[in-house]
C-alpha positions as CSV (number, residue, x, y, z in Angstrom):
1,M,247.4,241.0,177.1
2,I,248.9,240.7,173.8
3,N,246.9,238.3,171.5
4,Y,248.4,236.7,168.6
5,K,246.2,236.9,165.6
6,P,246.1,233.6,162.8
7,S,247.3,236.6,160.5
8,G,250.4,237.8,162.2
9,E,249.1,240.7,163.4
10,R,249.5,241.8,167.6
11,E,246.7,243.2,169.3
12,L,246.8,244.5,172.8
13,C,243.2,243.8,173.7
14,L,242.3,247.0,176.2
15,S,239.4,247.1,174.4
16,K,238.4,243.7,175.1
17,E,234.8,243.1,176.8
18,K,236.7,241.6,180.0
19,V,238.9,244.1,180.1
20,R,236.3,246.5,180.0
21,D,234.0,245.3,183.1
22,G,237.0,244.5,184.9
23,M,238.1,248.5,184.4
24,R,234.2,249.0,184.9
25,F,234.1,247.1,188.4
26,Y,237.7,248.9,189.0
27,I,236.2,252.3,187.9
28,D,233.0,252.2,190.3
29,L,234.9,252.0,193.3
30,S,236.0,255.7,193.0
31,L,232.8,256.4,191.8
32,N,231.2,254.7,194.6
33,G,233.2,256.6,197.3
34,Y,236.2,253.3,198.1
35,T,238.5,255.0,197.2
36,G,239.6,258.7,196.3
37,S,239.7,260.1,193.2
38,E,242.2,262.2,193.6
39,D,244.7,259.4,194.4
40,F,244.7,257.7,190.5
41,N,247.9,259.8,189.7
42,S,249.6,259.3,192.8
43,T,253.3,257.2,192.8
44,A,253.4,254.0,194.8
45,T,255.8,255.4,197.1
46,E,253.1,258.3,197.7
47,I,250.3,255.4,198.3
48,D,252.8,253.4,200.2
49,N,253.1,256.2,202.9
50,G,249.5,257.3,202.8
51,F,249.1,253.6,204.3
52,V,251.3,254.5,207.3
53,N,249.6,257.9,207.8
54,R,246.5,255.7,207.9
55,R,244.6,258.1,204.8
56,Y,244.5,254.0,203.4
57,A,243.1,251.6,204.8
58,M,244.2,249.1,202.2
59,V,246.7,248.7,199.7
60,Y,248.4,246.7,196.5
61,S,251.9,246.6,197.5
62,G,255.1,244.6,198.0
63,P,257.5,243.3,201.6
64,W,259.6,247.0,201.1
65,L,256.3,248.4,202.7
66,L,256.8,246.3,205.6
67,K,260.0,247.1,205.9
68,L,259.1,250.8,205.9
69,L,256.5,250.4,208.8
70,K,259.5,248.7,210.8
71,D,262.1,251.4,209.8
72,L,259.6,253.8,210.9
73,N,259.1,252.9,214.6
74,V,255.5,253.9,213.0
75,D,254.3,253.4,216.9
76,K,255.2,257.0,217.4
77,E,253.8,260.5,216.0
78,G,250.3,258.0,216.1
79,K,250.9,256.4,212.7
80,I,250.0,252.8,212.1
81,K,251.6,249.8,214.3
82,S,253.6,247.0,212.4
83,E,251.8,244.8,214.2
84,N,248.3,245.7,213.9
85,V,249.0,245.0,209.8
86,G,247.9,242.1,207.5
87,T,249.0,240.9,204.0
88,A,246.5,238.5,202.0
89,L,247.0,237.4,198.5
90,P,244.7,239.1,196.0
91,P,241.1,238.0,195.8
92,A,240.0,235.7,193.0
93,G,238.2,236.7,190.1
94,K,235.9,235.1,187.5
95,A,239.2,233.9,186.0
96,G,240.9,233.5,189.1
97,T,244.0,235.2,191.5
98,Y,246.5,237.1,189.7
99,T,248.7,239.6,190.6
100,F,252.1,241.8,189.3
101,I,255.5,240.3,189.3
102,G,258.5,241.9,188.3
103,G,261.7,241.8,188.7
104,S,265.7,243.0,187.7
105,N,267.7,241.2,185.0
106,L,271.6,241.1,185.5
107,A,273.7,241.6,181.8
108,I,277.5,242.0,180.6
109,W,278.6,244.1,177.7
110,R,279.7,242.3,174.9
111,K,283.0,244.2,175.1
112,S,283.4,243.7,179.1
113,G,287.4,243.2,179.4
114,N,286.4,240.9,182.3
115,S,283.4,239.4,180.9
116,D,284.1,235.7,183.1
117,E,284.5,237.5,186.3
118,A,281.3,239.2,185.6
119,W,279.5,236.2,184.8
120,E,280.8,234.4,188.2
121,F,279.6,237.7,189.6
122,I,276.2,236.9,188.4
123,K,275.9,233.7,189.2
124,F,276.6,233.9,192.7
125,L,274.0,236.6,193.1
126,S,271.4,234.6,191.4
127,T,272.1,230.9,192.5
128,N,274.1,231.6,195.9
129,K,271.6,230.9,198.6
130,E,273.6,233.0,201.3
131,S,274.0,236.1,198.8
132,Q,270.5,235.8,197.6
133,T,269.2,235.9,201.5
134,R,271.6,239.4,202.1
135,Y,270.4,240.7,198.9
136,A,266.7,240.2,199.8
137,N,267.4,242.4,203.0
138,A,268.9,244.6,201.9
139,T,266.9,245.9,199.2
140,T,263.6,244.2,200.8
141,M,263.2,242.2,197.5
142,I,262.0,238.8,196.9
143,P,264.6,236.5,196.4
144,A,264.7,234.6,193.0
145,S,266.2,231.2,194.3
146,R,263.2,228.4,195.2
147,E,265.6,228.0,198.3
148,A,266.4,231.4,199.3
149,L,262.9,232.8,198.8
150,D,261.3,229.9,201.6
151,D,264.1,231.0,204.3
152,W,263.2,234.7,203.6
153,A,259.3,233.8,203.6
154,K,260.4,232.0,207.6
155,M,261.8,235.1,208.9
156,D,257.9,237.3,208.9
157,P,254.6,235.5,208.2
158,L,253.3,238.8,206.4
159,L,256.1,237.4,203.6
160,N,254.0,234.1,203.6
161,P,251.2,236.1,200.8
162,F,254.1,236.9,198.5
163,R,256.1,233.3,198.3
164,D,252.5,231.6,197.9
165,A,252.0,233.7,195.0
166,L,254.9,233.1,193.4
167,I,254.9,229.0,193.8
168,A,251.2,229.1,193.1
169,G,251.9,230.5,189.9
170,Y,249.8,233.4,190.4
171,G,251.8,236.1,188.9
172,R,252.2,237.7,185.6
173,S,254.5,239.7,183.9
174,F,254.6,242.6,181.2
175,P,255.3,241.1,177.7
176,S,259.0,239.8,177.0
177,I,258.8,242.0,173.4
178,P,261.1,244.8,171.9
179,E,258.3,247.3,171.6
180,W,257.3,247.1,175.2
181,G,259.4,250.5,176.2
182,R,257.0,252.4,174.1
183,I,253.9,250.4,174.2
184,E,254.4,251.2,178.6
185,N,255.4,254.8,177.7
186,I,251.6,255.0,176.1
187,L,249.9,253.3,179.0
188,V,251.7,255.2,181.4
189,D,250.5,258.8,179.4
190,D,247.0,257.0,178.5
191,L,246.0,255.6,181.8
192,N,246.9,258.8,184.0
193,S,244.8,260.9,181.3
194,M,241.7,257.9,181.8
195,W,242.3,258.4,185.7
196,K,241.9,261.8,185.3
197,I,238.3,262.0,183.6
198,V,237.1,259.6,186.3
199,G,237.9,262.0,189.0
200,N,236.4,264.6,187.4
201,Q,234.2,265.9,189.7
202,T,232.6,268.1,187.2
203,L,231.3,265.4,184.8
204,P,228.0,262.7,185.7
205,P,229.4,259.6,187.0
206,D,227.7,257.5,183.5
207,K,229.6,260.3,181.7
208,R,232.9,259.9,183.3
209,K,232.7,256.4,182.9
210,S,232.0,255.7,179.3
211,M,234.4,258.2,178.5
212,A,237.2,256.1,180.6
213,I,236.3,253.2,178.4
214,K,236.5,255.0,175.2
215,K,240.2,256.1,176.6
216,L,240.9,252.1,176.4
217,E,240.1,251.9,172.7
218,E,242.5,254.5,171.9
219,I,245.5,253.5,173.5
220,D,244.5,250.6,171.8
221,K,244.9,251.9,168.5
222,K,248.0,253.5,169.4
223,C,249.7,250.3,170.3
224,Y,248.4,248.4,167.4
225,T,250.1,250.8,165.5
226,I,253.7,250.0,167.8
227,L,253.1,246.2,167.1
228,N,252.0,246.1,163.8
229,G,253.1,249.2,162.6
230,L,249.9,250.4,161.3
231,P,246.3,251.3,162.3
232,P,243.6,248.3,161.5
233,S,241.7,250.9,160.1
234,I,244.5,251.9,157.3
235,V,245.2,248.8,157.3
236,S,242.2,247.5,155.4
237,K,242.3,250.8,153.2
238,I,245.6,249.4,152.2
239,L,244.6,246.2,151.8
240,F,241.0,247.5,149.6
241,F,243.6,249.7,147.9
242,I,245.7,246.9,146.8
243,K,242.5,244.9,145.3
244,F,241.1,247.5,143.5
245,L,244.7,248.3,142.1
246,G,244.7,244.6,141.1
247,I,241.9,244.8,139.4
248,I,242.4,247.6,137.8
249,L,245.5,246.2,136.5
250,W,243.9,242.8,135.6
251,E,241.1,244.7,133.6
252,A,244.1,247.0,131.9
253,I,246.2,243.8,131.0
254,V,243.1,242.0,129.6
255,G,242.2,245.3,127.8
256,A,245.8,245.2,126.3
257,I,246.1,241.8,125.0
258,V,242.2,241.9,123.5
259,G,243.0,245.1,121.9
260,Y,246.2,243.9,120.4
261,A,244.0,240.7,119.2
262,L,241.3,242.5,117.6
263,T,244.2,245.1,116.4
264,R,246.2,242.5,114.6
265,L,243.1,240.9,113.2
266,I,241.6,243.8,111.6
267,D,245.3,244.8,110.1
268,F,245.4,240.9,108.8
269,F,241.4,241.4,107.3
270,K,242.6,245.2,105.6
271,E,245.7,243.1,103.9
272,K,243.9,240.4,103.0
273,E,241.3,242.7,101.5
274,S,244.2,245.5,99.9
275,K,246.0,242.2,98.3
276,R,242.5,241.6,96.9
277,E,242.2,244.8,95.8
278,R,245.4,245.1,93.6
279,K,244.4,241.7,91.8
280,I,241.4,243.5,90.3
281,K,243.4,246.0,89.5
282,Q,245.8,243.9,87.8
283,H,243.3,242.4,85.4
């Protein structure tokens, strides 16, 4: 997602044509009635509950949704039955198959009074197979170790696509950069605004699509400021100003040198002429 230029500048790439094409496809799903425009700003929990309550026929989710279906004993109250649910890898696009993969980080405070014990506990949680399996079952999260992952997937055939996505390397994570927290806040707010535009029924579909794509450019500019300190337009203006100032200074320096040389040359001839006149008067 982050593009590193030879100049050292970084950009988010949301306004690149490939990203635009993907976003247009996604927006068309709403404009053509395949997904409800009012659902774009729903939370992950609301989406999962919508699937349980038969509002959605298909959703992107994680293994926690399978546990939710079983815990709710959803054969009651007309909700969907867990045995009627299937899972699959995301369909491949032009660039291949990709899915998001996240995780949790375990850390020790620098001034911790029990850092050695804390480190042993972290190793136990992250490398012990039995601990990983228990943790995965309790939290419905995917295990971090490969050994525990294989055993975890054997518990339910519906878990296999999640395992396969990891093993095949389909997972993609957020960039690991210090500025990501600030960028993520912009993405949450501005993408929500973009989806509201898509869902605005008072506007023609083409207008909604063009305004939504335009929003990507605005997000890119905001993120560029965070990644590089200044937006590209300001950077180019500053570079132009520095170049222009350099030219002026150079001309001023050269002018000063030439002016000084001419002044000294004039003074030389004046002094020479003055001496000649004094000699004539003496004679």
